[in-house]
C-alpha positions in Angstrom: -0.1 0.1 0.5 1.1 3.7 -0.9 0.2 7.1 -0.5 0.4 9.3 2.7 -1.9 7.0 5.1 -0.3 3.7 4.4 3.7 4.8 4.1 5.4 3.4 0.7 7.7 1.1 2.5 10.3 1.2 -0.3 10.9 4.6 0.1 12.6 6.7 2.5 11.7 6.7 6.0 9.2 8.3 8.0 10.2 10.9 11.0 8.1 8.5 12.6 10.1 5.6 11.4 13.2 7.4 12.7 12.0 8.4 16.2 11.4 5.0 16.7 14.5 4.0 15.1 15.9 6.0 17.9 13.9 5.3 20.7 15.0 1.6 20.0 18.6 2.7 20.3 18.1 4.7 23.3 16.9 1.3 24.8 19.7 -1.1 23.5 22.4 1.4 24.7 20.5 1.7 28.0 20.2 -2.0 28.5 24.5 -2.3 28.1 25.4 0.7 30.1 23.2 -1.0 33.1 24.7 -4.2 32.6 28.5 -2.4 32.3 27.7 -0.1 35.2 26.6 -3.7 37.2 29.8 -5.5 35.6 32.5 -2.5 37.5 33.0 -1.6 40.2 31.5 2.0 41.7 33.7 4.9 40.7 32.6 8.0 42.4 33.2 11.0 43.9 32.8 9.3 47.1 34.9 5.9 46.3 38.1 8.5 46.0 36.9 10.2 49.2 36.8 7.3 50.9 40.6 6.5 49.0 41.7 9.9 50.6 40.3 9.4 54.1 42.4 6.2 54.4 45.7 7.8 53.4 45.1 10.3 56.1 44.7 7.9 58.5 47.6 5.6 57.4 50.0 8.3 57.2 48.4 9.8 60.3 48.5 13.1 57.8 47.0 16.4 57.7 45.7 15.8 54.7 45.4 14.3 51.8 44.0 14.8 48.1 43.4 13.4 44.8 43.6 15.8 42.0 42.6 14.8 38.3 43.3 16.4 34.7 40.3 17.8 33.3 40.6 17.9 29.4 38.1 20.4 28.6 39.8 23.2 30.9 43.3 21.6 30.9 43.8 22.2 34.0 44.4 20.0 37.2 41.5 20.1 39.3 41.2 18.7 43.4 38.3 16.7 43.4 38.2 15.4 46.7 40.6 16.0 50.1 40.5 14.7 53.8 42.4 15.6 56.9 42.4 17.9 59.1 43.4 20.7 56.7 42.1 19.3 53.5 38.8 21.4 52.7 40.1 24.5 51.0 41.7 22.3 48.1 38.4 21.0 46.4 37.9 22.5 43.6 41.1 24.7 43.3 42.5 24.1 39.2 46.1 24.2 38.2 48.0 24.0 35.0 49.2 20.4 34.6 52.8 21.7 34.9 52.4 24.2 37.7 53.6 23.0 41.6 54.2 20.1 43.0 51.4 18.3 41.9 51.9 19.3 38.1 55.6 18.2 38.3 54.2 14.4 39.3 51.2 14.5 37.0 53.5 16.0 33.5 56.4 13.7 34.4 54.4 10.7 35.7 57.3 10.3 38.2 56.1 9.9 42.4 58.3 12.5 45.1 58.6 13.0 48.4 59.9 16.2 49.6 60.3 16.9 53.4 61.0 21.0 53.1 59.0 22.1 49.8 59.3 25.4 51.2 62.9 25.2 50.1 62.2 23.4 46.4 61.6 25.3 43.3 58.8 23.2 42.2 57.2 24.1 45.0 53.5 26.2 44.2 53.2 28.8 47.5 50.8 30.8 45.8 48.5 27.9 45.3 49.2 26.6 48.6 48.3 29.7 50.1 44.9 29.7 48.4 44.1 26.5 50.1 44.9 28.3 53.3 47.1 26.0 54.5 51.2 25.7 53.6 52.3 22.3 54.1 56.1 21.7 55.4 56.2 18.1 53.9 54.5 16.0 51.2 54.1 13.2 48.6 53.2 13.1 45.9 52.6 10.0 43.5 50.7 9.8 39.9 47.7 8.3 38.9 48.1 6.2 35.6 46.7 3.9 33.1 47.0 2.6 29.9 47.1 6.2 28.6 49.3 8.2 30.8 48.6 10.2 33.8 45.2 10.9 34.4 45.5 12.6 37.9 48.0 12.7 41.5 47.3 12.0 45.2 49.3 13.9 47.5 49.6 13.6 51.5 50.6 16.2 53.5 52.4 16.3 56.7 52.7 13.6 59.3 51.3 14.7 63.1 54.8 13.4 64.3 57.2 15.5 62.3 58.7 11.8 60.5 59.9 12.6 57.0 58.1 10.7 54.3 60.3 8.1 52.6 60.5 6.3 50.1 58.2 3.2 51.4 55.9 6.2 52.1 55.8 6.8 48.3 55.2 2.9 47.4 52.3 3.0 50.3 50.6 5.7 48.6 50.9 4.0 45.0 49.3 1.5 46.4 45.9 3.7 46.6 46.7 5.6 43.5 46.3 2.3 41.9 43.1 1.6 43.3 41.7 5.0 42.7 43.1 5.1 38.9 40.8 1.6 38.5 38.1 3.5 40.3 38.5 6.0 37.9 39.0 3.9 34.3 35.7 2.4 35.4 33.8 5.7 35.3 34.5 5.8 31.3 31.6 3.2 30.8 29.3 6.2 31.4 31.8 9.0 29.5 31.9 6.1 27.1 28.2 5.3 27.0 27.1 8.9 26.2 29.5 8.7 23.1 28.0 5.9 22.0 25.0 7.1 22.0 25.2 10.8 20.5 27.2 8.3 17.1 24.1 6.1 17.3 20.9 8.8 17.3 23.3 10.9 14.6 23.6 7.9 12.2 20.0 6.9 12.6 18.9 10.4 12.4 20.9 11.2 9.5 19.9 7.9 7.7 16.0 7.3 7.4 17.5 3.4 6.8 19.8 2.6 9.4 19.7 -0.6 10.1 19.2 0.0 14.8 20.8 -3.4 15.5 23.9 -2.9 12.9 24.7 0.7 14.0 24.5 0.1 18.3 26.4 -3.2 17.7 29.5 -1.1 15.3 29.1 1.3 18.2 30.1 -1.4 21.2 32.5 -3.3 18.6 34.4 0.1 18.4 34.2 0.1 22.6 35.7 -3.5 23.2 38.6 -2.4 21.2 39.5 0.5 23.9 40.8 -0.6 27.3 37.5 -1.5 28.8 36.7 -3.7 25.8 36.5 -7.2 27.2 33.8 -5.9 30.1 31.3 -4.3 27.3 31.8 -7.5 25.6 30.6 -9.2 28.6 28.1 -6.1 28.8 26.7 -6.6 25.6 26.1 -10.3 26.0 24.1 -9.8 29.4 22.1 -7.3 27.9 21.0 -9.9 24.8 19.9 -11.7 27.7 16.7 -10.1 28.5 15.0 -12.3 26.3 15.6 -15.6 28.3 13.8 -17.7 30.6 13.7 -17.6 34.4 15.8 -21.0 34.0 18.5 -20.3 31.6 19.0 -16.7 33.7 19.9 -19.2 36.6 22.3 -21.4 34.7 24.3 -18.4 33.6 24.1 -17.5 36.8 25.4 -20.9 37.9 28.2 -20.7 35.2 29.4 -17.3 36.2 29.5 -18.4 39.7 32.2 -21.7 38.9 34.0 -18.9 36.4 34.6 -16.8 39.4 35.5 -18.9 41.9 38.1 -20.5 39.2 39.8 -16.9 39.1 39.3 -16.7 42.8 41.9 -19.7 42.9 44.1 -18.9 40.2 44.7 -15.6 41.4 45.5 -16.9 45.1 48.1 -19.7 43.7 49.5 -16.6 41.7 50.5 -14.6 44.3 51.8 -17.7 46.6 53.6 -18.4 43.7 55.0 -14.8 43.7 59.1 -13.9 44.7 59.6 -13.0 48.6 56.1 -14.5 49.9 
């Protein structure tokens, strides 16, 4: 049947067809995003705050903070802080090569200083803006596969003891946990890019196959750092049509794989030198 009432099935897609395709894309992408969120550890400000609170406790420090690089502004922005002297730094933005934090971020090298005031890299002006000028600091980069994404700083032990190499190693452990959390948060940013790309394609081409568009976007994500996670999320999203019995089987199989992975990890840890 042709004409305005029924539409021509061989002709260009109508506005209604495009809208339905757009809604289908949103639905498909939302399923994948939700599956990815459930598979990934939480990457929230609350988690990052718990990391700096833990470093304050471990080092008995006056303050600890995490600054993250913001590509939009090209600056390091202090996101979270803890300790009696930490609150003033939250929200402060500095150049990616400014001060001790900028040095650690730009070089990817950790540092421990017992007398920051006499170090040429120290940014006193920025420190004064926070209302607290530290005496000593240990700073380590937050690193992922693409390089440095931020800096963890710990300021002034209350015991007055100087920071040393062991403190750098301990701080690096917390920095790695923060980097993992931040990497997991990329799921949300990637999903936003995925959604924009899919909708742009569908809006520009009424004949676009929604499933193909989404599959291509997910395949692109699969080539990134979190690719394995996205592929697993994609498969789990497809399980929405499974019956309860099939889902129970999937859960049982995953439980077996998790237990096996845990045993393998424990065995590897025992075989490490020095353990």
